[in-house]
N, C-alpha and C positions, 0 to 999 in steps of 0.2 A: 581540337580533340573532340571525338564523339562522346555522346553521353555514356555509351556502354564502356568505352575505354576508361573514362573518368570514374565510373562506378567500380570497375575492376580494380583500379588503383586505390580507391577508398577502402574496398573490402580487403585488399592485400595489406594495407596499412594497419587496419584494425585487427584482422585475424592473423596475418603473418603468412609467409609462404611455407609450404610443407618442407620438412627437412629429414629425409632418409629414415622414415618410420619412428622419428622422435618429435616430441612436441617442442615448440619454439620456447626458449628459455627467457628472452627478453620481454620485459613489461611493455604494454602499449603506451604510447606517448601520452595519450589523454589522461591516463591514471597516474603516470609519473608527474604530471603537471598538478593533478589533483593533490597528490601526497605532498608535493612541495609547498602548495598553497596552504594545506592543512598544518603543516609544520611551522609555517611562519605566522598564520593567522588563527589563533585559538580564541574563540569567542565564548565567554562564560555566561551562563544563564543565571539570573538572580534566584536566590532560594526563598526570599521573603519580600514583603512589600516595602519594608524599611530599606532594604538594599536597593530595590528597583527605583525608588524615587530619588536616589542620588545620581542616576544617569538619565539625561534628557531623552535619550533614544527610547528608553522603556517608559518614561512618563508619556511621550507621544503615543507609544503603543496602547497604553491604558486609556488614554483620551479617546483614541479611535474606536476601541471596543466599547467604551461608555457611550460614544455617540451613536453606535449601531444599536445598542440597547434602547436608547431614547427614541431613535427613528422608528423602531419596530413596536414601540409601546409594549415592552416585554412585562411591565408590571405597573402597579399602582401603589402609592404609599398610604398605608392605613395605620390606624392606632393598633398597638400591640393588644391582642385579645387574650384574656385569661383562659387557660386550659387548651389553647392551640399550640401545637407543636411547630417550632420554627427551625428550618434547616439552616445549618451554618454555611458560610461561603469563604472563598479565598481567591487570590490571584494566582495564576500559573504563567510561566514565561518560557517561550521556546523560540530558538533561532532556526528559521527555515533556510535550507540551502538547496542550490540547484545541483545539476548533475556533476559539474566540475568542481564542487566544493565551496564556491563563493556564496556569500550571504545574500539571500533573496529578500528576506523580510524579518524584522524583529516583531514577534507576535506576542501580545499579552491577552489573556483570556480570563474573564470572571466566571467562576464555576461554582455550582452548588455542591455541598458535601452530601450527596444523595445516599451514601451508605447507611445514613441513619433512618431512611425511610422503611416503612413496614409494609409488606405486601398485603394487598386488599384493604388497606386502610389509606395509605398515601398514593398508591398506584395499583393498576390492575395489570394490563398487558405491557411487556416490555420488548417482545421479540421484534427485530427488524432485519430483514434479509439483506445480504450484500451480493454483489456480482460473483459468479463462480470464476475461478481462475481460468478454467478451460474456456469459458465463454469469451474472456478477453483475448485468449490466444486464437480462438476461431475467428473473431472479428479482425484480428491482425492479418491473419491468412487470407480471409476473404477480400479485405481491402487491398492487399498487395496483389491478388489475382485480378481484381476488377480495375486496378489502377486508380483507386480512390484515395484521396488525402484523408487523414485521420486528425480531427480537431479536438482540443481539450478546452473545457471550461471548469471553473472553480466557483462554488457558491460561498459567498461571504457570510459569516456568522450563520452557518447553516441551521442549527437547531432552533434559532430564534424565529424561524419560519413555521415551526410547528405550534399547534395550538393546544394548551393544557386544558384537559376537561376536569381534572381534580382540583380540590381547593389546597393550594400550596403556599406556604409563607416562607420567606427567606430573609436572612439578615442583609442589611443594606451594604453597598460597595464600600470597602475601606478606601478612604481617600476622597469619596464623593458624597459624604453624608450631608443631607439637607436638614433632617430633624435628628434629634437624639435617638441613638440605637435603643435606649431603654424604653422609650415611649412609642416608637413607630417601627414598622417592619414593611417588607415588600410582598404584596400579594401577586404571584405570577399569573400572567394572562398567556404568555408564550413559553415554550420550552426553553430550558437553559441548560448548558453543558454541565454535566455531572448528574442530572436527574436520571433515574432509571428509565423512565418512560419517554425521554427526550428523542432517542433514535427512532422509536416507533411513530412518535408524533410527526417527525420530520418526513419519514417515509410515507405516511399516509397523506400528507399534504402534497408531496410532489408526485405521488403515484395518481391521486385523483386529478391533478393538473394534466398530466400526460394523457390519461384516459380521456379527459375533457376535450383535449386537442385532437382526438381521433386515433391515438397510438394503440396498438395492441401488444400485449405482453407475451412473452414466450412461455409456454406451458412448463418448460424445464427450468428456466432461470427467470424469476419475477423481476429482476433488475435489468432485463434485456428487452428494449422497446423497439418497435418498428412501425413505419407507416409508409403507404404507397400513394403517391399523388400524381395523377396523370401518367401512370406507368413508371414513375420515378421512385426510387427507394431511399429512405433515411433510417438509419439505425442509431440508437442511443444506448450506451451502457452506463448504468449508474452505479457508482461505488461511494456510498455515503454522500460526500460533498463534491466528489469529482465526477464529471461527465465526459465521456468521449463520444464524438459524433463523427459518422462516416456515411458516405453515400453521395447523393447528388449535391453539388456544390451550392446551387441556388436554394435548395431546401435547407441546407445547413445554415446559410446566411439568414434565411427567414426564421428559422428556429431559434437562432441566437438572439435575434431581435425580440422575439416573443418572450424568451427566458429573461432577458434583461428588463422587460417591462414588469413581469411578475415578481422577480427575485433580484436581489442585489448580487450581480454576477461579475466575474473577472474573466475576460477572454484571454486564454493563454496561447492562442494560436494553434500551429501545428503541434501534434503530440510529439513530445521528446523524452519526458521523464514521467513515469506513472507506476506507482507501487513498487518502486525500486528497479523498474525496468528501464533501461536506456534504449531509445528507439530512434534510429536514423532512417528517414523516409527518403527514398531515391526513385528515380525513374526505372521501373522494371522490377521493383520489389522494395523491401525494407529489412533492416538488420536489427536484432533485438539481442541485448546481453544484459548482464548483472554485474559488470566489472566493478563499478563504484561500490556496490554492496559487498562484493567479495573482498575488496581492499579494506573496507571498514571492518570486516570480521578479522581479517589478518592483524590489523592494527589493534583491535580490541584484545586479541590473545597474544599479542607481541610476537607474531609469526611473519611479519612483513619482510623480514630479511632471511627467511628459511630457504633451504634448497629445495627446489621443485622436484616432484616426482611425475611419472608418466601414467600412473594408474590411480584410481580413486580409493582402492583397498590393496593391501599387501597381498602378494601371491600366496595361495594356500592357507589364508586365514580362515578360521572357523569360529563362528560366535560361541560355540560350546567350550572353546579353549579358554574364554574369558569369564566363565561363570564362577570360577573360584580364583582366589589370589588376593593380593594386597589392594584394599579399597582406596579410592582417591576422593577428593572433595566433591560430593555430589552436587553442591550448588553450582560450582564452576562448570562441572560437566554438563549440567542441565542447560546452562547458559550457552555452551558451545552446541549442544544438540539443537536448542531452540533457534539458534542463528542458522544452523545448517539446514534445518527443516524448511526454512523459507526458500532456500535453494533446491529443495526437494531432493536432498541427498541422504540424510542420516537420521535414524531414530531407533536407538537400542539401549537396553540396560539402564533405564532411568532410575530405578529404586537404589540398587547398590552397584554402582560402576566400579569396576576394577582397573588396575593399572594397564591391563591390556587393552581395554576398551578406550582408555585415555589416549594411548599410543596410536590406536587406529584412528581416533578423532583427529589427532594431529597429522596423521598421514593424509587425511581428507584435506586439511588446510594446506599441506604442501601441494596437493594436486591443484587446489584453487590458485595457489601462487603461480603455478605455471600455465594455467588455462584461464586467467581472469579476463583476457581479451576474446575469448571464444564466445560464440553465441549462435542464434538461429537466423539463418538467411531465408526470409520468405520470398520466394522467387515467382514472378509472374510467368505462367506457362500457358501453352496452347490448350491443354485438356486438363480438366480438374477432376480428380477422383478422391472420394473418401475411402480410405483404406484403413483396415484394422488387423492387427496380429496379436494373438494370444498364445500363452504357453504355460505349462506347469511341470514341476520336477517330480511329481507323483510320489508322495511320502518321502520326501528328501530330508526331513528333519530327523536326525538320529535320536533325539530325545522323546518326542511324541509321535513320530511318523506322519505328521501332518505335511500337506503339500504347500508349496509357495508358488502361487500363480502371478502372472504378470501380463500386462497388455500395453500396446502402444498404438496410437490412432494419428493418422495424418490427413491433411487436406492439401492436395497438390504436392509440393516438394518439401513440406515442413511438418514436423510433429506438433500437434496441438494438445495432445492429452496422453499421459501415461500413468501406469500404476504398478505397484508390486505389493502383494499382501499375502499373509500366511493363511 
């Protein structure tokens, strides 16, 4: 069987064949397996240190995090000084899962209670940029067009690599005390999770490292780096502790070795799951979807068994019709809107949501139920063009006569950026 035929079968299995102007109702197999696994294997996360020490799995996770702190010389034990504020600390626990829902890792993290810090006393600058979503989509499209593989790396104990410039004291680790907590505290030398300045300290460290290697930053996205060596290109996108690399394979391999020397890294191989995106790399292109995340939303709002619909919004619906009427639970509605915003779908009536808005939100969930296997197919083409389309409805709002404008931009065969705003 040729690669093109195998790829076509894979796409048909994921997306499903077209059916007479109606969307396919059957759920994709990979998400059915995911839901079956989640229904059988529910892993609870400890809510306290006392609960965690009862399970050897979480004890091992805490020991691993403590070893990372010691290896990075994150602090020094000093006598407690009178008049110096000391930041509290605690353990948090998280189960990391892969795209199919299985457990990847049990992670324990020792964090600082940074909310007690005072600006310009305990810290100065806190801002740290993250990669733009459109930048990630553009790199996916470019890689598909050029036939490049996309690799992923993860930085272990990310913030411990950042250097703290301020004088910060923190309570010692619960369960790993060497001296009495009443007489001694930890003075931080490295950034710690929970500190307000930790993200900026980490970004400053890795940004200086990439610049020192000869990388240049994008003027639009400060987390997009590129370097050309002997006519060969290497691109890196940084999103906090996740890095995606694409370009020349030899340059990627060399960069991985350099990163492993400077930081404690985990090589995740080819990119498959990133920021809720599921990515299947194939010869001739790649397929991207958010099916797992869509199923998680349906599970969260108990809509996984709902009847699918073919359109994201009801026909003839107007926002003005929902401005008055019976109000619903604003907290639950905001949770729904927040979940859907990550899918770039919905954001309306956040202050006083009415029953009509809630019904429309559930309609969007029914749409997700029928389209969870849909996605973007980044296809390799002979000719690549950057195309953009914009439009506006010219005073289309009946309440304030403001216009709603929108735009969509594509590279090759795939959309990489879109917007709609009033």
